[in-house]
Each structure stands twice: as C-alpha cells, then as structure tokens.
C-alpha positions as CSV (number, residue, x, y, z in Angstrom):
1,M,165.4,134.8,44.2
2,S,161.7,134.8,44.9
3,W,161.2,137.1,41.8
4,F,163.1,134.6,39.7
5,R,161.0,131.7,41.0
6,A,157.8,133.6,40.2
7,H,159.1,134.5,36.6
8,F,161.0,131.4,35.9
9,D,159.1,130.5,32.7
10,T,159.5,134.0,31.2
11,C,163.2,134.2,32.1
12,S,163.8,130.7,30.6
13,I,162.1,131.7,27.3
14,I,164.1,134.9,27.0
15,L,167.3,133.1,27.7
16,Q,166.3,130.4,25.2
17,V,165.9,133.0,22.4
18,W,169.4,134.4,23.1
19,V,171.0,130.9,23.2
20,D,169.1,129.9,20.0
21,G,170.5,133.0,18.2
22,L,174.0,132.2,19.2
23,I,173.7,128.5,18.3
24,V,172.3,129.5,14.8
25,L,175.2,131.8,14.2
26,L,177.6,129.1,15.4
27,G,175.8,126.6,13.0
28,C,176.4,129.1,10.1
29,F,180.1,129.3,11.0
30,C,180.5,125.6,11.5
31,G,178.6,124.9,8.3
32,F,180.8,127.3,6.4
33,K,184.0,125.6,7.8
34,L,182.6,122.2,7.0
35,F,181.9,123.1,3.4
36,T,185.3,124.7,2.9
37,W,186.9,121.6,4.3
38,A,184.8,119.3,2.1
39,E,185.4,121.5,-1.0
40,P,188.9,122.9,-0.6
41,E,189.2,123.9,-4.2
42,I,186.4,126.4,-3.8
43,Q,187.7,129.6,-2.4
44,L,185.2,131.5,-0.2
45,S,185.5,134.4,2.1
46,L,183.7,134.2,5.5
47,A,183.4,138.0,5.6
48,S,181.3,138.1,2.4
49,Y,178.8,135.8,4.1
50,G,178.4,137.8,7.4
51,Q,175.4,139.7,6.3
52,V,173.8,136.6,4.9
53,F,174.3,134.6,8.1
54,V,172.7,137.5,10.2
55,L,169.7,137.3,7.8
56,I,169.5,133.5,8.2
57,T,169.7,133.9,12.0
58,G,166.8,136.3,12.1
59,I,164.6,134.2,9.8
60,T,165.4,131.0,11.7
61,L,164.4,132.6,15.1
62,A,161.2,133.9,13.5
63,S,160.5,130.3,12.2
64,F,161.1,128.9,15.7
65,W,158.5,131.4,17.1
66,A,156.0,130.5,14.3
67,F,156.3,126.8,15.0
68,G,155.7,127.2,18.7
69,L,159.2,126.7,20.0
70,Y,158.9,129.7,22.4
71,R,155.6,128.6,23.9
72,W,156.0,127.2,27.4
73,R,154.7,123.8,27.0
74,K,156.7,120.8,28.1
75,S,156.0,117.1,27.3
76,I,157.4,114.1,29.1
77,L,160.1,113.4,26.4
78,N,159.9,116.7,24.6
79,V,159.4,114.8,21.3
80,E,157.1,117.6,20.0
81,E,159.9,120.1,20.3
82,Y,162.2,118.0,18.1
83,Q,159.6,117.6,15.5
84,A,158.8,121.3,15.5
85,L,162.5,122.1,15.4
86,F,162.9,120.0,12.2
87,K,160.0,121.7,10.5
88,A,161.2,125.2,11.6
89,V,164.7,124.6,10.2
90,V,163.3,123.3,6.9
91,A,161.0,126.3,6.6
92,S,163.8,128.8,7.5
93,F,165.9,127.2,4.7
94,F,163.3,127.8,2.0
95,I,162.4,131.3,3.4
96,S,166.1,132.3,3.6
97,S,166.8,131.0,0.1
98,T,163.8,133.1,-1.2
99,A,164.9,136.2,0.7
100,I,168.5,136.0,-0.5
101,L,167.2,135.7,-4.1
102,F,165.0,138.8,-3.8
103,L,167.4,140.8,-1.7
104,G,170.4,140.1,-3.9
105,P,172.1,143.1,-5.5
106,G,170.2,145.1,-8.0
107,D,169.7,148.7,-9.1
108,P,167.2,150.3,-6.7
109,A,167.1,153.4,-8.9
110,K,165.5,151.4,-11.6
111,L,162.8,150.3,-9.1
112,S,162.0,153.9,-8.1
113,E,161.7,154.8,-11.8
114,Q,158.9,152.3,-12.4
115,D,155.5,153.6,-13.1
116,N,154.0,151.0,-10.7
117,I,153.5,152.8,-7.3
118,L,154.1,149.5,-5.5
119,Y,157.8,149.5,-6.6
120,R,158.2,153.1,-5.4
121,I,156.8,152.1,-2.0
122,L,159.0,149.1,-1.6
123,A,162.2,150.7,-2.9
124,P,163.3,152.2,0.5
125,F,162.8,148.8,2.2
126,Y,164.8,147.1,-0.6
127,E,167.6,149.5,-0.2
128,F,167.8,149.0,3.6
129,F,167.8,145.2,3.5
130,Q,169.7,144.7,0.2
131,L,172.5,142.2,0.5
132,G,176.0,143.1,-0.7
133,G,178.1,141.0,-3.0
134,S,176.7,138.9,-5.8
135,V,173.9,136.4,-5.6
136,E,175.6,134.3,-8.2
137,S,178.7,134.0,-6.0
138,L,176.6,132.5,-3.1
139,S,177.0,128.7,-3.0
140,R,173.7,126.8,-2.8
141,I,175.4,123.7,-1.5
142,L,176.9,125.8,1.3
143,F,173.4,126.6,2.5
144,L,172.7,122.9,2.8
145,F,175.7,122.4,4.9
146,V,174.8,125.5,7.0
147,F,171.2,124.4,7.8
148,F,172.2,120.8,8.3
149,T,174.7,122.0,10.9
150,I,172.2,124.3,12.5
151,F,169.7,121.5,12.9
152,L,172.3,119.1,14.5
153,L,173.5,121.8,16.9
154,M,170.0,122.9,17.8
155,V,169.0,119.3,18.6
156,V,171.9,119.0,21.0
157,Q,171.3,122.4,22.5
158,R,167.6,121.9,23.0
159,G,168.2,118.5,24.5
160,V,170.7,119.9,27.0
161,S,168.3,122.8,27.7
162,F,165.5,120.4,28.4
163,Q,167.6,118.4,30.8
164,V,168.8,121.6,32.6
165,I,165.3,123.0,33.0
166,S,164.0,119.6,34.0
167,W,166.7,119.4,36.7
168,F,165.7,122.8,38.0
169,Q,162.0,121.9,38.1
170,A,162.7,118.5,39.7
171,K,164.3,120.6,42.5
172,G,161.1,122.7,42.7
173,L,162.4,125.8,40.9
174,G,159.8,127.5,38.7
175,N,157.1,124.9,39.3
176,T,153.4,125.7,39.1
177,N,151.2,124.7,42.0
178,V,148.4,122.6,40.6
179,A,145.4,120.6,41.9
180,V,143.2,117.9,40.3
181,F,139.5,118.3,40.4
182,G,138.2,114.7,40.7
183,T,139.0,111.7,42.8
184,G,137.9,109.0,40.4
185,P,140.1,106.8,38.2
186,M,141.1,109.7,35.9
187,G,142.0,112.0,38.8
188,L,144.2,109.3,40.2
189,R,145.8,108.7,36.8
190,L,146.7,112.4,36.5
191,E,148.1,112.4,40.0
192,Q,150.3,109.4,39.1
193,K,151.7,111.2,36.1
194,L,152.4,114.3,38.0
195,R,154.2,112.3,40.7
196,I,156.2,110.2,38.2
197,F,157.3,113.2,36.1
198,P,158.2,116.1,38.4
199,T,160.2,117.5,35.5
200,L,156.9,118.7,33.8
201,G,157.1,121.8,35.9
202,Y,154.0,121.1,38.1
203,K,153.9,120.8,41.9
204,F,150.8,118.8,42.9
205,V,149.3,120.1,46.1
206,G,146.1,118.1,46.4
207,F,142.7,117.0,45.1
208,L,139.4,118.9,44.8
209,E,136.0,117.4,45.3
210,D,132.5,118.9,45.8
211,D,131.6,116.4,48.4
212,S,132.2,118.4,51.6
213,N,132.2,115.2,53.7
214,R,135.5,114.2,52.1
215,H,137.2,117.5,52.6
216,G,140.3,117.0,54.7
217,D,140.6,113.3,53.9
218,M,143.9,112.0,52.5
219,L,144.1,110.3,49.1
220,R,147.4,108.7,48.1
221,G,149.2,110.9,50.6
222,Y,147.6,114.1,49.4
223,P,144.7,116.0,51.0
224,I,141.3,116.7,49.5
225,L,141.5,120.5,49.8
226,G,138.0,121.5,49.0
227,G,135.5,122.0,46.2
228,R,134.3,124.6,43.7
229,K,133.1,126.9,46.4
230,D,136.5,127.1,48.0
231,L,138.6,128.1,44.9
232,A,139.4,131.7,46.1
233,R,140.7,130.3,49.5
234,L,142.7,127.6,47.7
235,K,144.4,130.1,45.5
236,R,145.2,132.3,48.5
237,D,146.3,129.6,51.0
238,Y,147.9,127.0,48.6
239,G,148.9,129.2,45.7
240,V,146.9,127.0,43.3
241,S,147.3,128.6,39.8
242,R,146.1,125.7,37.6
243,V,143.5,123.0,38.0
244,F,143.1,119.9,35.9
245,V,139.5,118.9,35.7
246,A,139.5,115.1,35.7
247,E,135.8,114.2,35.9
248,P,135.0,113.0,32.4
249,A,131.4,112.1,33.4
250,M,130.6,115.5,34.8
251,G,127.5,117.0,33.3
252,E,127.8,119.9,30.8
253,D,126.1,122.5,33.1
254,E,128.3,121.5,36.1
255,L,131.4,121.8,33.9
256,V,130.5,125.2,32.5
257,D,129.8,126.4,36.1
258,L,133.1,125.1,37.4
259,C,135.1,126.7,34.5
260,A,133.3,130.0,35.1
261,R,134.2,129.9,38.8
262,L,137.9,129.1,37.9
263,E,138.0,132.1,35.5
264,D,136.4,134.4,38.1
265,V,139.2,133.7,40.7
266,G,141.9,133.8,38.0
267,I,142.9,130.1,38.1
268,E,143.9,128.6,34.8
269,Y,142.3,125.2,34.0
270,Q,142.5,122.3,31.6
271,V,139.8,119.7,31.1
272,V,140.1,116.0,30.4
273,P,137.3,115.4,27.9
274,R,134.8,112.6,28.0
275,L,136.0,109.6,26.0
276,Y,139.5,111.2,26.1
277,H,141.1,108.2,24.3
278,F,139.1,109.1,21.3
279,F,140.7,112.5,21.2
280,S,144.1,110.9,21.0
281,R,143.2,109.9,17.4
282,R,143.8,112.2,14.4
283,I,140.5,114.2,14.1
284,T,139.1,117.4,12.6
285,V,136.3,119.4,14.0
286,D,133.6,120.4,11.4
287,N,130.3,122.2,11.9
288,L,126.8,121.3,11.0
289,D,125.3,124.8,11.4
290,S,126.2,125.5,15.0
291,V,126.7,121.9,16.0
292,P,130.4,120.8,16.1
293,L,131.1,117.4,14.6
294,I,134.2,115.3,15.3
295,T,135.5,113.7,12.1
296,P,138.3,111.1,11.8
297,S,140.9,112.4,9.4
298,V,143.4,110.5,7.3
299,D,147.0,111.6,6.9
300,P,147.7,111.6,3.1
301,T,151.4,111.2,3.7
302,R,151.0,108.0,5.7
303,P,151.6,105.6,2.8
304,V,154.8,107.4,2.0
305,Y,155.9,107.2,5.6
306,R,155.1,103.5,5.8
307,A,157.2,102.8,2.7
308,A,160.1,104.9,4.0
309,K,159.9,103.3,7.5
310,R,159.9,99.8,5.9
311,A,163.0,100.7,3.8
312,L,164.7,102.0,6.9
313,D,163.8,98.9,8.9
314,I,165.3,96.6,6.3
315,A,168.5,98.6,5.8
316,T,169.1,99.0,9.6
317,S,168.4,95.4,10.4
318,L,170.7,94.1,7.7
319,T,173.5,96.4,8.9
320,V,173.1,95.5,12.6
321,L,172.9,91.7,12.0
322,A,176.0,91.8,9.7
323,I,178.0,93.8,12.2
324,S,176.9,91.8,15.3
325,L,177.2,88.3,13.8
326,P,180.6,87.5,15.3
327,F,179.5,88.8,18.7
328,L,176.2,86.8,18.4
329,L,178.3,83.6,17.8
330,L,180.3,84.3,21.0
331,L,177.2,84.9,23.0
332,A,175.6,81.7,21.6
333,L,178.6,79.7,22.9
334,A,178.4,81.4,26.3
335,I,174.7,80.7,26.6
336,K,175.2,77.0,25.7
337,R,178.1,76.7,28.2
338,E,176.2,78.2,31.1
339,S,173.0,76.1,30.9
340,P,171.6,73.4,28.7
341,G,168.9,74.4,26.2
342,P,168.4,76.3,23.0
343,I,170.3,79.5,22.2
344,F,167.2,81.5,21.2
345,F,164.1,82.0,23.2
346,S,161.0,82.0,21.0
347,Q,157.7,83.2,22.3
348,V,154.3,83.9,20.7
349,R,153.4,87.6,20.7
350,V,150.5,89.5,19.2
351,G,151.4,91.9,16.4
352,Q,149.6,94.4,14.1
353,G,146.0,93.6,13.5
354,G,146.0,90.9,16.2
355,R,148.2,88.6,14.1
356,T,150.5,86.3,16.2
357,F,154.2,85.7,15.5
358,R,157.1,84.2,17.3
359,M,159.4,86.9,18.7
360,L,163.1,85.9,19.1
361,K,165.4,86.7,21.9
362,L,168.7,85.3,23.2
363,R,167.7,83.0,26.0
364,T,168.3,84.6,29.4
365,M,166.4,82.2,31.6
366,Y,166.8,78.5,32.5
367,T,165.0,76.3,30.0
368,D,162.6,74.7,32.5
369,M,161.5,78.1,33.7
370,C,160.7,79.6,30.3
371,G,157.0,79.9,29.3
372,D,154.1,82.2,28.9
373,A,154.2,84.1,32.1
374,V,154.7,87.6,33.2
375,S,158.2,88.7,32.2
376,P,160.7,89.2,35.0
377,S,160.8,92.7,36.3
378,S,164.0,92.4,38.4
379,G,167.5,91.1,37.7
380,R,167.2,89.1,40.9
381,D,164.4,86.9,39.5
382,P,165.5,83.2,40.1
383,R,164.5,82.3,36.5
384,I,167.3,84.4,35.0
385,T,170.8,83.0,34.5
386,R,173.9,85.0,35.4
387,L,174.7,85.8,31.8
388,G,171.0,86.5,31.3
389,R,171.2,89.3,33.8
390,V,174.0,91.0,31.8
391,L,172.1,90.5,28.5
392,R,168.9,92.0,29.9
393,S,170.6,95.0,31.6
394,T,172.3,95.9,28.3
395,S,169.4,94.9,26.0
396,L,171.7,92.6,24.1
397,D,169.1,89.8,24.4
398,E,167.0,91.9,21.9
399,L,169.4,91.6,19.0
400,P,167.7,88.6,17.4
401,Q,164.5,90.7,17.0
402,F,166.2,92.4,14.1
403,M,165.3,89.1,12.3
404,N,161.7,89.7,13.2
405,V,162.0,93.1,11.7
406,L,163.5,91.7,8.4
407,R,160.5,89.3,8.2
408,G,158.1,92.2,8.5
409,E,156.6,91.1,11.8
410,M,158.1,93.9,13.8
411,S,159.6,97.4,13.2
412,L,162.4,99.3,14.8
413,V,160.0,101.6,16.6
414,G,156.5,100.8,17.7
415,P,154.4,99.6,20.6
416,R,155.9,96.7,22.4
417,P,154.2,93.3,21.5
418,E,152.3,91.6,24.3
419,M,151.6,87.9,25.0
420,P,148.2,86.5,23.9
421,F,146.9,85.9,27.4
422,I,147.4,89.6,28.2
423,V,145.8,90.7,24.9
424,D,142.8,88.5,25.6
425,S,142.0,90.8,28.6
426,Y,142.3,94.0,26.5
427,S,139.4,96.4,26.4
428,A,138.3,98.1,23.2
429,V,140.6,101.0,24.0
430,D,143.6,98.8,24.8
431,R,143.2,97.0,21.4
432,L,144.0,100.3,19.6
433,R,147.7,99.4,20.4
434,L,147.3,96.7,17.7
435,D,146.8,99.3,14.9
436,A,150.6,99.7,14.5
437,K,153.3,97.2,13.8
438,P,155.1,96.3,17.1
439,G,158.6,97.6,17.6
440,I,161.9,96.7,19.2
441,T,161.7,100.0,21.1
442,G,159.0,102.6,21.5
443,L,157.9,105.7,23.3
444,W,156.9,103.8,26.5
445,Q,160.4,102.2,26.7
446,V,162.2,105.5,26.9
447,S,159.9,107.0,29.5
448,E,160.0,106.8,33.2
449,A,156.7,104.9,33.0
450,R,158.6,101.8,31.7
451,K,158.8,100.7,35.3
452,S,155.0,100.0,35.2
453,P,153.4,97.3,33.0
454,I,152.9,98.2,29.3
455,H,149.1,97.8,29.4
456,E,148.8,100.3,32.2
457,N,150.5,103.0,30.0
458,I,148.5,102.8,26.8
459,D,148.7,106.6,26.4
460,Y,152.2,106.4,25.0
461,D,151.3,103.9,22.4
462,L,148.2,105.8,21.3
463,Y,150.3,109.0,21.0
464,Y,152.8,107.3,18.9
465,I,150.3,105.6,16.6
466,E,148.6,108.9,15.9
467,N,151.8,111.0,15.5
468,Q,154.0,108.6,13.6
469,S,156.7,110.2,11.6
470,L,160.4,109.5,10.7
471,V,161.4,112.4,13.0
472,L,159.6,110.8,15.9
473,D,161.1,107.4,15.1
474,F,164.6,109.0,15.0
475,V,164.0,110.7,18.4
476,I,162.8,107.5,20.1
477,F,165.7,105.5,18.6
478,F,168.2,108.1,19.7
479,L,166.8,108.2,23.2
480,T,166.9,104.4,23.3
481,A,170.6,104.4,22.3
482,L,171.4,106.9,25.1
483,A,169.5,104.8,27.6
484,I,171.5,101.7,26.6
485,L,174.8,103.6,26.9
486,R,173.9,104.9,30.3
487,V,173.1,101.4,31.5
488,R,176.4,100.1,30.1
489,A,178.3,102.9,31.8
490,T,176.9,101.9,35.2
491,H,178.1,98.3,34.8
C-alpha cells in the first residue's frame, strides 16, 4: 500500500490510458450502432470496420498524449481537460480521415516499381499498415457519428475519473506534501486555496520564512517550519517535495538563490510572479536581443466567438422563457399571495465596461427589506420569505434574468454582476472583471469558493475572461445544471 501511495500519480495515468482506450473502442462500437439505427437502409458489417476502429483508437490516444491529457496536472474544476479533450478528438478525426485515405487498398507492387527511392523505402510500411476492404465503402457520415460518440463518452468518463481521483486525494491518498514560502498576503491566499480544495492532490504541511525569530510560530493553524537554510531537514522530516514561492516582492538575487537551493536538495518548486494578475491575461513573450518582453496578444477568433455566444444566448433565453412561462405565472401568484409587493425584484448592477443596468429576479424577500445591501448568505436570513428560501435554494429566482440576456445586458455565462457600492471600492485589478459581459452563472459559482464573497475570488473571473470559449461556456453551464439538480435532490 505504501508503494501505491508513493506512485499514485504514475499508476493513475497508466490506468487512465487503458480506460481511455476501452472507452474509445466503445465509442466506435456505439457510434456504429447509432449510425445503423439512424440509417437502417444502409447495410454495413461491423467486422469490416474492426481494423479501422483499432486505427482510430491508436490515433486518438496519441492525440490525447499530444494535447497533454496524460500530464499530471489538475485544476479546481478540470475545465482545461475538457477543452483539451475536445481539441484532441477533433484532431484525431482529421488525422484518422487522412490516414484511412492513404492507407486504403492499393497495389504495393506498383509502389515498389517506382523509380523514386522514397516509394521503395515506404512500401514495406504501407504493406504492414494497409487497411483491408475498400475505401469507397467506408461511410464518411459514420465517422462523424463515431467521433461524436467518442467525445460524449470521454467527457462522462473523464468527469467520473476526476471525481474518483478527487475522492481518493481528499482522503489523503496520493497527495504531495507541499509548503508555502512566504507568510504575506499571497502566501495566505495560497494556503486558503490548498485548504478549500484538498482534491488538488496537495497536502499542506506548513509555511517557510527566512526570519528565524518566527520559526515554530503558528499561522492559521499551521507551523512556520523554517527557512531556506533548512530545506534539506524539511524534506527529510516533513517529506516536503514541492514548495510554492509566494513572495512576489522578493528580489531577483534572493529568488535565484532560493530556487538554486531547492534544486540542490531535490525539491520541486513553483513561483508566484510579481504582478501575477498581469500574467492571467493573454500574453506572448518576445525578445529584444537578450531582454524578454511581455506583449499583450489578441485572439483573432474572439469576434467569431462573441457572435456565436450572442446567438446562443438569444436562442437559449427564448427557449427557456417560452418553456417556463406557465411555471413563472404560478410562481407569480404564489409570491403575491405570500407577501404584498411586486413580483419581480429589480436592482441596479454594474455590467460590462462599467455600464449599469437593472437585473431582474423573482422577489424572495419582504418588500420593506429589499434594497442595496449585501445579499443574504443564509436561508435563515429574516429578510427572506418562506417561498423565497425555496426559490433561492433551487435558483428558480434567477429565471427572469434570461430577459436581461435577451436585452444584451447579460450573458448565460460570465462574471457575476456586483452592486455599484461594491464596484466603487474596486482596485484597478478588480475592475478587470468588467471587461466581460456579466452572466447568469460563471466559473466562481460552480466552485467551492462560491461560499466566499465574489470580490474575494477575482482569480476565477480573470481566468474565464482570458480563456473564453464555447467549450468552456458549455462546461460551466453543464456543471451549473448538475449543481442545481443536486440541490433539488436534497430538498
């Protein structure tokens, strides 16, 4: 068991490769069956596609490796994995199509008779990998069914795998002992994230600090273990194998010395850079002779994404409002019957570019207690009505915000809009949240950090703003739907 704990990461990756291979083969089979069910007049033999499906499996697994799906790197919501999964499946589709075209039946003897020496060299490889049957008999539409099914099954499988591994790591299996060098605000923020998210695979053992007078002191319930001169002892006594350097103001010479000492004792390290919020933006690193230059970069696909996102916002909002209209009428009657006042609660919020708008909700509080104040954080808040508690716990009070989406003031996915008196206290970094259109749901809402105030977790919004894509939007919306279903199941 101790060996398994020490090699948990390696064992997990090996097992993941095998499971992925089986799921891809299953996706090929299910895609084939789905196609034959949708097109019963087309007679196809599964046996004639066996060799093709094995080829697809090999290419797909190679694409997974190329897109980093077998690198041990977990994020809080694993959104990067879903994005890489989509790209890998699309790449494997095009590579497989090309490979099938070139490896289709032909006459290898003619190749060997060519005067070009390259043909003679490649002929044995062609003979070995050549596919049987006829390329013309292979259905192109079938491949669309196959890869669509592969993607759906892989999303489910990777989601389940993520939850299983997270459960193991929450129990302490396979966790890496880590320490944070720095006791300032950034060090405390890192400790908070490690504490909130034990599923990241890190076991926090304590802080590091060069001030020897503080060694042995307790900070947030964890000891200050030592400084840079004690690294060998810390590795031996506490099993520290990774250190997060969270002193952004540290001088360059000090940082280089610390990193060299960590390398000497065999401890991996990661450094939080100075002005780290700047690095959350989309940048490229150029060089002026030997001097590196950080340059803001613009994603050329962003206008296309915005147009597609707006079209999706409109289509989804119209559908949701049309389906939920009878239910909204029943809720409106229940709200009016329970307490006097309007059906809707309208409140000024700050949107994209600092522009204000009135965000709509179903009223969940007594009329004389509504106003610009900090939102209730507990269902036991005396301002909330009995029906309001149900509406809040199930997120049904958010339904009218689809009208805000139709008007273009909000989007389905984006940073949550704040009230003006909170935005007035924003720093320059906090105001970066206003670069995107606010959303009904967002990355912060589907994370464990949602229990803390929005403005204390700006990292999620900055990540979303700089990594916006339809894939990321779908992942966040899917996780939101799961969260709502879990809440309803508990009531």
